[in-house]
ROBA-378948 format. One line per field, with one value per residue: residue number from 1; chain; x, y, z of N, C-alpha, C in turn. Coordinates in Angstrom, 2 decimals. Layout:
// residues N
zaza NUM/...
rogu A/...
n_xx X/...
n_yy Y/...
n_zz Z/...
ca_xx X/...
ca_yy Y/...
ca_zz Z/...
c_xx X/...
c_yy Y/...
c_zz Z/...
//
This chain:
// residues 180
zaza 1/2/3/4/5/6/7/8/9/10/11/12/13/14/15/16/17/18/19/20/21/22/23/24/25/26/27/28/29/30/31/32/33/34/35/36/37/38/39/40/41/42/43/44/45/46/47/48/49/50/51/52/53/54/55/56/57/58/59/60/61/62/63/64/65/66/67/68/69/70/71/72/73/74/75/76/77/78/79/80/81/82/83/84/85/86/87/88/89/90/91/92/93/94/95/96/97/98/99/100/101/102/103/104/105/106/107/108/109/110/111/112/113/114/115/116/117/118/119/120/121/122/123/124/125/126/127/128/129/130/131/132/133/134/135/136/137/138/139/140/141/142/143/144/145/146/147/148/149/150/151/152/153/154/155/156/157/158/159/160/161/162/163/164/165/166/167/168/169/170/171/172/173/174/175/176/177/178/179/180
rogu A/A/A/A/A/A/A/A/A/A/A/A/A/A/A/A/A/A/A/A/A/A/A/A/A/A/A/A/A/A/A/A/A/A/A/A/A/A/A/A/A/A/A/A/A/A/A/A/A/A/A/A/A/A/A/A/A/A/A/A/A/A/A/A/A/A/A/A/A/A/A/A/A/A/A/A/A/A/A/A/A/A/A/A/A/A/A/A/A/A/A/A/A/A/A/A/A/A/A/A/A/A/A/A/A/A/A/A/A/A/A/A/A/A/A/A/A/A/A/A/A/A/A/A/A/A/A/A/A/A/A/A/A/A/A/A/A/A/A/A/A/A/A/A/A/A/A/A/A/A/A/A/A/A/A/A/A/A/A/A/A/A/A/A/A/A/A/A/A/A/A/A/A/A/A/A/A/A/A/A
n_xx 90.86/90.64/90.97/90.12/90.46/89.10/90.08/88.97/87.78/84.52/82.54/84.48/84.05/84.35/82.57/81.45/83.78/84.31/82.08/82.56/84.93/84.05/82.23/83.98/85.36/83.30/82.86/85.20/84.89/84.93/83.88/82.46/82.29/80.98/81.37/80.08/80.69/78.61/78.10/78.20/78.96/79.86/80.12/83.48/84.35/86.31/85.91/85.08/85.22/84.83/86.05/85.63/87.08/86.94/87.72/85.93/82.82/81.79/81.46/81.67/80.45/81.15/82.96/86.26/88.94/91.79/92.91/94.19/94.94/95.12/93.52/94.33/92.76/93.47/96.52/96.74/95.40/96.95/98.47/96.38/94.87/96.60/97.00/94.51/94.45/96.00/96.97/99.95/101.58/100.44/99.51/99.77/97.93/98.13/96.80/98.56/100.50/103.22/105.82/105.18/106.25/105.28/106.17/107.21/105.37/104.59/104.18/102.10/101.74/99.73/98.81/95.92/94.26/95.33/95.03/92.22/91.47/92.65/91.12/88.73/86.99/85.36/83.64/81.62/82.67/85.22/87.74/86.77/88.20/87.91/87.55/90.06/91.49/90.22/91.16/93.93/93.93/92.88/95.02/97.09/95.96/96.07/93.89/92.66/93.07/91.03/88.84/88.52/87.86/85.48/83.83/83.55/82.33/79.93/78.78/78.67/77.47/78.13/79.09/80.01/81.03/83.16/84.89/85.42/86.59/88.93/90.33/90.59/92.06/94.43/95.41/95.70/97.86/99.80/100.22/102.59/105.02/106.46/109.73/111.24
n_yy 90.79/92.86/92.52/93.75/94.17/95.70/96.42/97.41/99.30/99.20/101.94/103.49/103.80/101.80/100.44/102.56/103.47/101.23/101.35/103.84/103.27/101.27/102.79/104.66/102.99/102.44/105.05/105.31/103.75/101.02/97.87/97.69/96.48/96.48/94.90/94.62/93.25/91.89/91.03/90.40/92.98/95.94/99.31/100.11/97.48/95.01/95.15/94.38/94.95/94.47/94.94/94.68/95.19/95.49/95.36/93.95/92.07/91.18/88.22/86.87/86.78/86.47/86.87/88.30/86.18/85.96/88.77/91.23/93.65/95.04/97.15/98.79/100.22/100.99/100.94/99.15/96.95/95.63/93.14/91.26/91.73/90.93/88.26/87.30/86.91/87.45/87.98/86.41/88.21/90.50/93.90/96.25/98.86/101.33/103.13/105.19/107.11/107.20/105.68/102.31/99.18/96.20/92.93/91.08/92.18/94.77/98.06/100.83/104.02/106.34/109.18/109.22/109.95/112.38/114.00/114.00/115.25/117.78/118.70/119.03/116.91/115.44/113.56/112.91/110.52/110.47/111.08/111.12/108.90/107.49/109.03/110.42/108.01/106.98/108.71/108.07/105.31/105.40/106.65/104.73/102.64/103.66/105.14/107.81/111.19/113.02/111.34/110.36/112.77/113.43/111.33/111.90/114.47/113.83/112.20/113.81/116.70/120.24/122.01/119.94/118.13/119.63/119.83/117.09/116.53/118.07/116.75/114.13/114.69/115.69/113.38/111.75/112.93/112.69/110.05/107.52/105.18/102.60/101.66/98.57
n_zz 72.88/75.71/79.16/82.36/85.85/88.72/91.92/94.99/97.85/99.30/98.46/97.26/94.57/92.61/90.86/89.40/88.15/86.52/84.79/83.56/82.15/80.37/78.91/77.79/76.05/74.23/73.25/71.95/69.74/70.10/71.56/74.79/78.11/81.30/84.39/87.25/90.49/92.71/95.96/99.26/99.72/101.45/102.59/102.84/102.81/101.02/97.50/94.06/90.52/87.00/83.64/80.17/77.00/73.50/70.01/68.56/68.78/72.11/73.71/76.08/79.42/82.00/85.14/85.10/85.10/84.83/84.39/82.05/83.03/86.29/88.46/91.32/93.86/96.39/98.02/100.09/99.30/97.47/97.58/97.95/95.64/93.57/94.26/93.75/91.09/87.97/84.62/83.42/82.06/82.86/83.79/86.45/87.89/90.19/92.94/94.86/97.19/96.73/94.73/94.03/93.46/91.85/92.06/89.24/87.49/85.20/86.44/87.12/88.64/90.43/92.33/93.21/95.30/96.34/94.08/93.79/96.18/95.84/93.72/94.93/95.08/97.16/99.61/102.52/103.24/102.23/99.64/96.14/94.44/92.12/89.84/89.22/88.88/86.64/84.63/84.77/84.11/81.53/80.22/80.52/79.08/76.57/75.65/73.92/75.12/74.49/74.18/76.77/78.03/76.66/77.51/80.24/80.19/78.92/80.86/83.17/82.77/82.97/86.02/87.83/85.99/84.97/87.21/87.59/85.14/85.27/87.34/86.29/83.98/85.07/86.34/84.10/82.90/84.87/85.74/86.27/85.02/86.85/87.26/87.67
ca_xx 90.02/91.34/90.22/90.64/89.73/89.27/89.99/88.88/86.94/83.18/82.43/85.51/83.59/84.84/81.57/81.39/84.99/84.10/81.13/83.23/85.87/83.27/81.69/85.10/85.60/82.25/83.14/86.41/84.55/85.09/82.87/82.83/81.41/81.26/80.89/80.19/80.53/77.83/77.96/77.82/79.76/79.37/81.09/84.72/84.75/86.91/84.98/85.74/84.43/85.66/85.75/86.17/87.09/87.32/87.31/84.85/81.78/82.20/80.47/81.84/79.72/81.57/84.01/87.60/89.75/93.20/92.85/95.41/95.23/94.47/93.54/94.29/92.30/94.15/97.72/96.53/94.81/97.84/98.76/95.13/94.47/97.49/96.77/93.21/94.72/96.37/97.70/101.40/102.17/99.53/99.98/99.09/97.79/97.89/96.65/99.47/101.17/104.59/106.05/105.04/106.47/104.73/107.09/106.86/104.34/104.75/103.34/101.90/101.32/99.19/98.27/94.54/93.67/95.79/94.41/90.80/91.37/92.99/90.01/87.52/86.12/85.35/82.36/81.79/83.43/86.57/87.85/86.29/89.42/87.62/87.67/91.47/91.91/89.71/92.14/95.18/93.74/92.77/96.38/97.81/95.36/96.19/92.62/93.00/92.58/89.75/87.80/88.34/87.16/84.12/83.11/83.23/81.37/78.64/78.25/78.42/77.53/78.12/80.17/80.59/81.84/84.41/85.78/85.84/87.48/90.23/91.01/90.95/93.13/95.68/95.89/96.09/99.19/100.78/100.45/103.96/105.38/107.50/110.75/111.71
ca_yy 91.38/93.31/92.35/94.57/94.03/96.80/96.00/98.57/99.17/99.70/103.38/104.18/104.02/100.77/100.16/103.74/103.42/100.19/101.87/104.89/102.65/100.63/103.87/105.21/102.05/102.70/106.36/105.11/102.90/99.61/97.31/97.81/95.75/96.64/93.74/94.78/92.02/92.18/89.95/90.98/94.18/97.06/100.41/99.78/96.08/94.82/94.93/94.34/95.09/94.12/95.61/94.09/96.07/94.73/95.95/93.10/91.72/90.49/87.19/86.41/87.58/86.04/87.70/88.12/85.34/86.37/89.99/91.83/94.80/95.10/98.48/98.68/101.53/101.27/100.11/98.12/95.78/95.17/91.71/90.51/91.88/90.11/86.85/86.94/86.48/88.40/87.30/86.42/89.44/91.57/95.18/96.75/100.31/101.45/104.41/105.24/108.42/107.06/104.55/100.96/98.22/94.87/91.96/90.31/92.85/96.21/98.78/102.27/104.61/107.70/109.55/109.61/110.61/113.78/114.70/114.18/116.28/119.06/119.10/119.18/115.75/114.83/113.36/112.67/109.27/110.61/111.56/110.31/108.58/106.81/109.96/110.45/106.69/106.86/109.38/107.30/104.07/105.76/106.92/103.45/101.84/104.43/105.74/109.22/112.10/113.62/110.34/110.41/114.03/113.32/110.42/112.62/115.54/113.20/111.65/114.90/118.03/121.34/122.24/118.67/117.60/120.40/119.39/115.72/116.61/118.56/115.69/113.04/115.17/115.76/112.01/111.28/113.49/112.44/108.64/107.17/103.77/102.32/100.75/97.65
ca_zz 73.90/76.90/80.40/83.44/87.11/89.66/93.31/95.86/99.03/99.10/98.61/96.49/93.22/91.69/89.84/88.52/87.34/85.50/83.80/82.79/81.22/79.31/78.08/77.02/74.95/73.24/72.65/71.13/68.61/70.44/72.44/76.19/79.01/82.73/85.13/88.71/91.27/93.90/96.93/100.55/99.86/102.23/102.60/103.51/102.59/99.69/96.39/92.75/89.30/85.86/82.38/78.94/75.84/72.33/68.74/68.01/69.76/73.33/73.99/77.46/80.40/83.34/85.71/84.51/85.98/84.72/83.59/81.50/83.89/87.60/89.05/92.77/94.32/97.66/98.05/101.10/98.63/96.40/97.67/97.73/94.24/92.75/94.56/93.18/89.72/86.93/83.54/83.70/81.50/83.24/84.29/87.64/88.00/91.62/93.60/96.00/97.24/96.26/93.82/94.58/92.39/92.07/91.46/88.04/86.68/84.97/87.39/86.95/89.91/90.45/93.64/92.91/96.47/96.38/92.94/94.11/97.23/95.23/92.85/95.73/94.89/98.49/100.28/103.95/103.38/101.71/98.26/95.02/93.71/90.86/88.71/88.79/88.38/85.27/83.77/84.75/83.38/80.10/79.71/80.46/78.01/75.32/75.23/73.71/76.14/74.10/74.45/78.21/78.31/76.12/78.38/81.48/79.90/78.64/82.11/84.11/82.16/83.92/86.98/88.30/84.89/84.88/88.30/87.28/83.98/85.74/88.11/85.38/83.09/85.84/86.52/82.77/82.63/85.93/86.02/85.86/85.04/87.83/86.74/88.71
c_xx 90.87/90.43/90.93/89.80/90.09/89.08/90.01/88.12/85.58/83.11/83.46/85.10/84.10/83.86/81.44/82.61/84.84/83.17/81.75/84.19/85.15/82.70/82.79/85.44/84.57/82.49/84.33/86.16/84.74/83.87/83.37/81.81/81.88/80.62/81.06/80.01/79.82/77.71/77.46/78.61/79.06/80.47/82.31/85.20/85.40/85.84/85.78/84.70/85.38/85.17/86.36/86.06/87.58/86.91/86.18/83.86/82.36/81.09/80.57/81.08/80.05/82.61/85.35/88.47/91.22/93.27/94.23/95.89/94.48/94.65/93.36/93.97/92.89/95.36/97.64/96.00/95.74/98.06/97.52/94.72/95.31/97.21/95.42/93.35/95.00/97.14/99.19/102.11/101.31/100.20/99.13/99.09/97.35/97.76/97.52/100.16/102.61/104.70/105.97/105.22/105.89/105.63/106.45/105.84/104.70/103.74/103.31/101.35/100.80/98.66/96.87/93.89/94.07/95.13/92.94/90.63/91.63/91.85/88.70/86.52/86.09/83.92/82.64/82.64/84.85/86.57/87.29/87.50/89.16/87.78/89.13/91.95/91.40/90.69/93.43/95.04/93.60/94.15/97.15/97.28/95.43/94.85/92.90/92.35/91.24/88.58/87.49/87.51/85.70/83.26/82.67/82.17/79.98/77.98/77.84/78.52/77.54/79.30/80.81/81.47/83.16/85.39/86.31/86.84/88.87/91.01/91.46/92.10/94.46/96.26/96.38/97.54/100.24/101.00/101.84/104.17/106.56/108.47/111.27/113.21
c_yy 91.70/93.11/93.09/94.32/95.21/96.25/97.26/98.25/99.75/101.19/104.16/104.42/103.02/100.52/101.34/103.77/102.40/100.70/102.98/104.29/101.95/101.68/104.50/104.30/102.28/104.02/106.27/104.15/101.42/99.13/97.44/97.12/95.97/95.50/93.98/93.44/92.39/90.93/90.58/92.27/95.21/98.12/100.00/98.35/95.96/94.49/94.83/94.52/94.75/94.85/94.78/95.14/95.26/95.47/95.16/92.77/90.95/89.49/86.65/87.35/87.17/87.03/87.36/87.35/85.76/87.61/90.46/93.00/94.64/96.51/98.30/100.07/101.93/100.36/99.02/96.82/95.14/93.66/90.86/90.56/90.99/88.62/86.37/86.50/87.64/87.61/87.42/87.63/90.66/92.77/95.61/98.27/100.56/102.89/104.38/106.60/108.37/105.82/103.23/100.00/96.87/93.89/91.25/90.99/94.31/96.96/100.26/102.81/106.01/107.96/110.12/110.33/112.07/114.59/114.98/115.27/117.67/119.60/119.31/118.06/114.93/114.70/113.17/111.43/109.37/111.06/110.57/109.99/107.91/107.73/110.12/109.10/106.45/107.51/108.59/106.03/104.35/105.98/105.62/102.60/102.52/104.88/107.24/110.14/112.71/112.64/110.31/111.63/113.96/112.42/111.12/113.68/114.97/112.67/112.76/116.25/119.10/121.37/120.95/118.04/118.32/119.99/117.98/115.71/117.08/117.49/114.55/113.45/115.24/114.36/111.42/111.71/113.08/110.97/108.27/105.66/103.60/101.32/99.89/97.67
c_zz 75.13/78.10/81.52/84.69/88.01/91.06/94.18/97.12/98.70/99.37/97.83/95.04/92.19/90.54/88.87/87.61/86.22/84.40/82.94/81.76/80.08/78.37/77.23/75.84/73.85/72.51/71.69/69.96/68.85/71.21/73.87/77.06/80.44/83.48/86.62/89.39/92.55/94.74/98.21/100.80/100.73/102.22/103.43/103.33/101.20/98.65/95.09/91.64/88.16/84.62/81.26/77.85/74.65/71.06/68.07/69.12/70.94/73.67/75.42/78.39/81.83/83.88/85.05/85.50/86.00/83.83/83.11/82.36/85.21/88.12/90.54/93.32/95.67/97.75/99.11/100.48/97.59/96.44/97.38/96.27/93.33/93.01/94.02/91.72/88.79/85.87/83.81/83.13/81.86/83.86/85.47/87.60/89.43/92.07/94.85/96.00/96.76/95.39/94.58/93.41/92.79/91.33/90.28/87.14/86.45/85.85/87.05/88.27/89.70/91.85/93.43/94.09/96.53/95.26/93.23/95.17/96.67/94.36/93.63/95.55/96.17/98.98/101.76/104.20/102.86/100.27/97.23/94.14/92.36/89.66/88.29/88.26/86.96/84.30/83.64/83.92/81.88/79.50/79.52/79.31/76.64/74.76/75.08/74.75/75.77/74.29/75.94/78.58/77.85/77.01/79.66/81.24/79.60/79.92/83.08/83.42/83.27/84.86/87.48/87.22/84.77/85.97/88.03/86.13/84.39/86.47/87.20/84.46/83.81/86.03/85.20/82.49/83.66/86.29/85.48/85.92/85.98/87.21/87.88/88.83
//
């Protein structure tokens, strides 16, 4: 079973990202579970969500303590996300405009904010970075691109789906592994 935690700020779409990843697992013939964490979160406050994926049934329903992957939606949260816990062989996927290496952990980087802005995925609060991050995470987890695309089109048919698909596809192709 694969466990993944998403660390972001309220309003960045952490919960939507978790649901998209769980749905992609289902579309890929596996089991998927999204675990939003609701407390006193508010827009701009640190938030988290978790995802489990497995080729067999998932019986755990608690938060992920030492996930295999940590998605950091803002590089400002990197230290806090790592200190919250990650498996000793865990991988970090980070939204940052430039390469950011995390000591002791394989790290992947994508500029989700630039991709979202370029695609016009912007609200009054800023860019919707969860869509490009969905593409990047799918690539890192070896979820086939057509599964990623199918998940987006099923969630957002029409024009919004096309814009989301373009942003996710660009991130899928541009996420890079950082060599320490």
